[in-house]
C-alpha positions as MATLAB code, in Angstrom:
seq = 'XXXXXXXXXXXXXXXXXXXXXXXXXXXXXXXXXXXXXXXXXXXXXXXXXXXXXXXXXXXXXXXXXXXXXXXXXXXXXXXXXXXXXXXXXXXXXXXXXXXXXXXXXXXXXXXXXXXXXXXXXXXXXXXXXXXXXXXXXXXXXXXXXXXXXXXXXXXXXXXXXXXXXXXXXXXXXXXXXXXXXXXXXXXXXXXXXXXXXXXXXXXXXXXXXXXXXXXXXXXXXXXXXXXXXXXXXXXXXXXXXXXXXXXXXXXXXXXXXXXXXXXXXXXXXXXXXXXXXXXXXXXXXXXXXXXXXXXXXXXXXXXXXXXXXXXXXXXXXXXXXXXXXXXXXXXXXXXXXXXXXXXXXXXXX';
ca = [
      55.359   23.144   -2.880;
      55.667   25.047    0.412;
      55.607   28.428   -1.353;
      52.351   27.399   -3.006;
      50.922   26.220    0.314;
      51.641   29.527    2.033;
      50.414   31.609   -0.918;
      47.199   29.567   -0.853;
      46.696   30.440    2.813;
      47.794   27.244    4.533;
      49.939   27.372    7.683;
      52.911   25.005    7.493;
      53.501   22.998   10.672;
      55.900   20.251    9.551;
      58.234   19.330    6.710;
      60.650   16.488    6.071;
      63.806   16.486    3.923;
      66.579   13.898    3.856;
      69.294   15.901    2.068;
      71.286   18.374    4.163;
      71.828   20.935    1.380;
      68.155   20.968    0.415;
      67.255   21.146    4.112;
      69.558   24.152    4.572;
      67.786   25.934    1.719;
      64.397   25.072    3.171;
      65.293   26.238    6.679;
      66.684   29.524    5.350;
      63.501   30.306    3.438;
      61.022   28.821    5.934;
      62.610   29.433    9.357;
      59.212   29.243   11.058;
      58.487   25.669    9.912;
      59.330   22.577   11.960;
      61.713   20.848    9.530;
      62.946   17.361   10.296;
      66.094   16.454    8.371;
      65.987   12.680    8.335;
      65.026    9.589    6.388;
      61.241    9.767    6.432;
      61.083    6.011    6.947;
      62.571    6.533   10.394;
      60.000    9.104   11.522;
      57.710    7.932   14.320;
      54.450    9.490   13.112;
      52.524    8.738   16.293;
      55.131   10.534   18.391;
      55.235   13.368   15.845;
      51.464   13.773   16.103;
      51.817   14.108   19.859;
      54.753   16.520   19.561;
      52.687   18.695   17.213;
      49.906   18.671   19.836;
      47.494   16.537   17.813;
      46.758   19.106   15.102;
      43.711   19.026   12.856;
      45.435   18.768    9.504;
      43.783   20.186    6.401;
      46.281   18.902    3.864;
      49.354   16.734    3.411;
      51.450   17.524    0.323;
      54.190   15.229   -0.933;
      56.674   15.307   -3.776;
      57.890   11.723   -4.026;
      61.385   11.378   -5.584;
      60.930   11.011   -9.339;
      64.225    9.439  -10.397;
      62.742    5.960  -10.707;
      59.922    7.206  -12.951;
      61.423   10.052  -14.992;
      62.184    9.634  -18.692;
      65.246   11.811  -18.008;
      66.521    9.140  -15.607;
      67.019    5.383  -15.658;
      63.355    4.571  -14.854;
      64.425    1.714  -12.631;
      61.283    0.065  -11.177;
      63.447   -1.377   -8.387;
      64.717    2.043   -7.258;
      64.075    1.997   -3.492;
      62.788    5.576   -3.673;
      59.812    4.340   -5.688;
      58.462    2.833   -2.473;
      58.339    6.119   -0.564;
      54.678    6.597   -1.453;
      54.070    4.150    1.427;
      55.403    6.799    3.815;
      52.840    9.293    2.523;
      50.101    6.758    3.252;
      51.577    6.201    6.707;
      51.347    9.932    7.482;
      47.827   10.102    6.049;
      46.721    7.187    8.206;
      47.978    8.949   11.341;
      46.984   12.581   10.671;
      43.782   12.014    8.661;
      44.003   15.208    6.587;
      41.059   16.523    4.613;
      43.090   16.457    1.390;
      46.228   14.713    0.148;
      48.299   16.025   -2.769;
      51.001   13.900   -4.397;
      53.039   15.300   -7.301;
      55.360   13.443   -9.659;
      56.562   13.159  -13.239;
      54.166   11.899  -15.894;
      56.340    8.785  -16.235;
      54.962    7.555  -12.933;
      51.718    6.703  -14.730;
      53.545    4.263  -17.001;
      56.293    2.872  -14.749;
      55.709   -0.856  -14.160;
      52.493   -0.531  -16.222;
      51.071    2.030  -13.839;
      51.556   -0.174  -10.780;
      52.735    2.607   -8.451;
      49.858    4.948   -9.265;
      47.381    2.087   -8.805;
      48.879    1.296   -5.405;
      48.682    4.928   -4.312;
      45.073    5.136   -5.461;
      44.061    1.903   -3.726;
      45.944    2.907   -0.561;
      44.132    6.246   -0.376;
      40.759    4.618   -1.063;
      41.345    2.133    1.736;
      41.849    5.123    4.034;
      38.506    6.597    2.981;
      39.542    9.070    0.264;
      38.141    9.710   -3.173;
      41.059    9.812   -5.597;
      41.480   12.069   -8.615;
      44.435   12.161  -11.040;
      45.304   14.716  -13.675;
      48.318   15.770  -15.725;
      48.835   19.527  -15.476;
      51.094   21.677  -17.616;
      52.965   24.356  -15.680;
      52.782   26.733  -18.662;
      49.001   26.845  -18.188;
      49.397   28.378  -14.731;
      51.768   31.284  -15.246;
      55.037   29.330  -15.360;
      57.269   30.097  -18.398;
      58.091   26.434  -18.919;
      56.566   23.463  -20.768;
      56.577   21.162  -17.756;
      53.916   18.479  -17.372;
      53.417   16.831  -14.009;
      51.039   14.280  -12.542;
      48.942   15.357   -9.571;
      47.133   12.767   -7.453;
      44.611   14.308   -5.062;
      42.852   12.416   -2.304;
      39.687   14.058   -0.978;
      37.840   13.140    2.221;
      34.681   14.801    0.906;
      32.724   14.238   -2.297;
      34.104   16.676   -4.843;
      34.293   16.307   -8.626;
      37.590   16.449  -10.511;
      36.309   19.551  -12.283;
      36.022   21.309   -8.926;
      39.328   20.022   -7.540;
      41.715   21.055  -10.287;
      42.371   24.678  -11.281;
      41.375   26.132  -14.629;
      44.136   26.642  -17.150;
      45.004   30.122  -18.348;
      44.940   30.900  -22.070;
      48.169   32.907  -22.258;
      51.659   31.422  -22.134;
      54.803   33.194  -20.923;
      58.037   33.070  -22.923;
      61.636   32.621  -21.839;
      62.480   36.260  -22.553;
      59.451   37.459  -20.550;
      60.982   35.567  -17.650;
      64.677   36.307  -18.149;
      65.336   39.453  -20.180;
      66.069   41.622  -17.125;
      68.754   39.127  -16.055;
      70.282   38.597  -19.492;
      73.052   41.164  -19.077;
      75.306   38.504  -17.527;
      78.021   37.086  -19.766;
      80.256   34.034  -19.370;
      82.115   33.476  -16.087;
      80.463   36.427  -14.370;
      78.339   37.175  -11.331;
      75.991   39.944  -10.204;
      74.389   40.878   -6.900;
      72.501   43.893   -8.214;
      69.864   44.287  -10.891;
      71.207   46.201  -13.880;
      67.967   46.398  -15.818;
      64.428   47.331  -14.769;
      61.726   44.659  -14.992;
      60.477   44.302  -18.542;
      57.314   42.261  -18.000;
      54.587   41.763  -15.412;
      56.118   38.383  -14.609;
      59.516   39.951  -13.870;
      57.862   42.506  -11.591;
      56.148   39.646   -9.758;
      59.394   37.698   -9.338;
      61.281   40.798   -8.098;
      58.519   42.089   -5.804;
      60.213   41.275   -2.482;
      63.840   41.325   -3.584;
      66.362   44.174   -3.604;
      69.460   41.964   -3.872;
      70.132   39.563   -6.718;
      71.158   36.131   -5.431;
      72.351   32.913   -7.118;
      73.158   34.758  -10.354;
      76.606   33.438  -11.267;
      77.428   32.034  -14.695;
      79.933   29.226  -15.338;
      83.176   29.459  -17.224;
      83.038   27.980  -20.728;
      85.968   27.468  -23.083;
      86.032   29.413  -26.338;
      85.294   26.178  -28.198;
      82.131   25.613  -26.158;
      81.031   29.223  -26.606;
      81.518   28.922  -30.372;
      79.416   25.761  -30.378;
      76.651   27.480  -28.372;
      76.689   30.446  -30.768;
      76.155   28.128  -33.751;
      72.924   26.695  -32.340;
      69.816   28.645  -33.435;
      67.226   29.415  -30.738;
      64.658   26.640  -30.411;
      67.009   23.884  -31.597;
      69.637   21.633  -30.041;
      73.265   20.759  -30.661;
      72.560   17.277  -31.944;
      70.210   18.484  -34.679;
      72.742   21.122  -35.768;
      75.972   19.134  -35.716;
      74.623   15.640  -36.359;
      77.297   12.948  -36.261;
      79.939   15.557  -35.449;
      78.359   16.148  -32.058;
      79.690   13.754  -29.432;
      78.254   15.357  -26.283;
      76.080   13.350  -23.905;
      73.591   16.178  -23.311;
      71.035   17.498  -25.812;
      72.103   21.170  -25.336;
      68.841   22.871  -26.265;
      68.941   26.629  -26.831;
      65.917   28.447  -25.452;
      63.663   30.306  -27.860;
      63.080   33.842  -26.522;
      59.433   33.953  -27.646;
      58.403   30.505  -26.405;
      58.184   28.843  -22.987;
      61.271   26.973  -21.874;
      61.643   23.241  -22.291;
      61.253   21.200  -19.116;
      64.067   21.917  -16.694;
      66.091   18.972  -15.450;
      68.570   18.876  -12.588;
      71.459   19.293  -15.041;
      72.211   22.904  -16.014;
      74.036   21.908  -19.207;
      70.764   20.777  -20.793;
      69.658   24.339  -21.597;
      71.528   27.207  -23.311;
      70.614   30.849  -22.870;
      68.848   32.354  -25.898;
      71.111   35.440  -26.165;
      74.287   34.564  -24.204;
      76.718   31.809  -25.158;
      76.399   30.012  -21.846;
      74.144   27.774  -19.826;
      71.689   29.255  -17.349;
      72.479   30.517  -13.886;
      70.716   29.082  -10.833;
      68.616   32.266  -10.632;
      67.600   32.004  -14.282;
      66.551   28.385  -13.802;
      64.648   29.448  -10.684;
      62.868   32.146  -12.736;
      61.786   29.534  -15.277;
      60.399   27.513  -12.374;
      58.592   30.634  -10.997;
      60.618   30.899   -7.779;
      60.563   34.499   -6.547;
      63.974   36.190   -6.530;
      63.716   36.475   -2.742;
      64.025   32.683   -2.471;
      67.687   31.850   -1.798;
      69.360   28.557   -2.705;
      72.161   27.289   -0.453;
      74.783   24.571   -0.744;
      77.228   24.004   -3.638;
      76.146   25.455   -6.971;
      76.755   22.208   -8.830;
      78.417   18.848   -8.334;
      80.173   16.678  -10.892;
      81.521   13.164  -11.163;
      80.357   10.262   -8.976;
      79.081   12.687   -6.320;
      76.331   13.896   -8.646;
      74.257   10.731   -8.110;
      73.524   11.445   -4.448;
      74.241   15.178   -4.136;
      71.628   17.925   -4.128;
      73.370   21.149   -5.206;
      71.515   24.336   -6.083;
      70.814   23.395   -9.712;
      69.362   20.067   -8.564;
      67.215   21.740   -5.926;
      65.711   23.999   -8.596;
      65.200   21.232  -11.145;
      63.571   18.870   -8.643;
      61.063   21.417   -7.368;
      57.373   21.831   -8.016;
      56.983   25.204   -9.784;
      55.595   27.506   -7.073;
      52.956   29.108   -9.310;
      51.697   25.680  -10.386;
      51.576   24.559   -6.753;
      49.792   27.781   -5.784;
      47.114   27.237   -8.440;
      46.422   23.674   -7.287;
      46.532   24.467   -3.582;
      44.486   27.671   -3.756;
      41.744   25.599   -5.310;
      41.993   23.092   -2.452;
      41.998   25.859    0.159;
      38.659   26.952   -1.310;
      37.438   23.357   -1.031;
      38.410   23.287    2.656;
      36.489   26.487    3.340;
      33.430   25.344    1.386;
      33.186   21.821    2.760;
      34.531   22.259    6.301;
      33.138   25.517    7.714;
      34.809   26.792   10.917;
      31.744   26.065   13.074;
      31.737   22.386   12.050;
      32.845   20.397   15.150;
      34.340   17.728   12.882;
      36.357   20.237   10.836;
];
């Protein structure tokens, strides 16, 4: 979300992250931003407002944890993270931004019969905001991935939904348009240099500010696993191919080179490369999310076993993120709304 904010022209003055690995990644890529690594429920917003010298805030953006709403998770309505929308409202009440943007999985609309969305909407309305909701598909905004997400936007001025949300593009990017220049990497290998020139406009965009290839290390698979991956045609999954003979817990979908990727999760074993008998690298997943290659992910690459539930390794950081190009499209539109409705000479701006 922060990449999108900066690309849209906003100046970041504060961020909050509870996980140390995710915070390390954020600090590395946004060293100029005041990042507070803590449980957001413990943040004293009144003191923070004073510490930030009582800023006039244009926008508050929040990505509430989705685990309690996602169809890929347990969808537990009693997950304590489901209540964190209250913290967004607490910040909004204190800082009174012109716009509020909340992003989450589509499942949030249906969890507990839509209760959480209704509470967010009513909470924002009580604070004086008009509320607009829309499901956006990342593939409509330059992201090579079929990823649908719910955006809830609170506006302090009268603006129609048609004006608030960005227009969708007609073209869709494919997995190979995103990854073909990185596809030289085999199994159990790593690379810190590009070995192929960019082969699409999207690849040129992703490589624009990067001369070193980071986070491009592939895992080690047994010969049995590689043979299984090779037997899966592009655009299909292991379960449909092997039927009752497949005992794996994951779907194991092989990307189709000429189509957008399926929705990325936080588990790398969900997707298989379209031309290599392996799962994706962190960099390849980041490409499918539209992270520029200059964005570096820190912390452990992956985590297994019981630690996976609470850990936030690199693969999880990528899978949890808002695609930067999707965020940029939404936030650029809102930056225009700020300029149009709150001119610089306005004493109340």
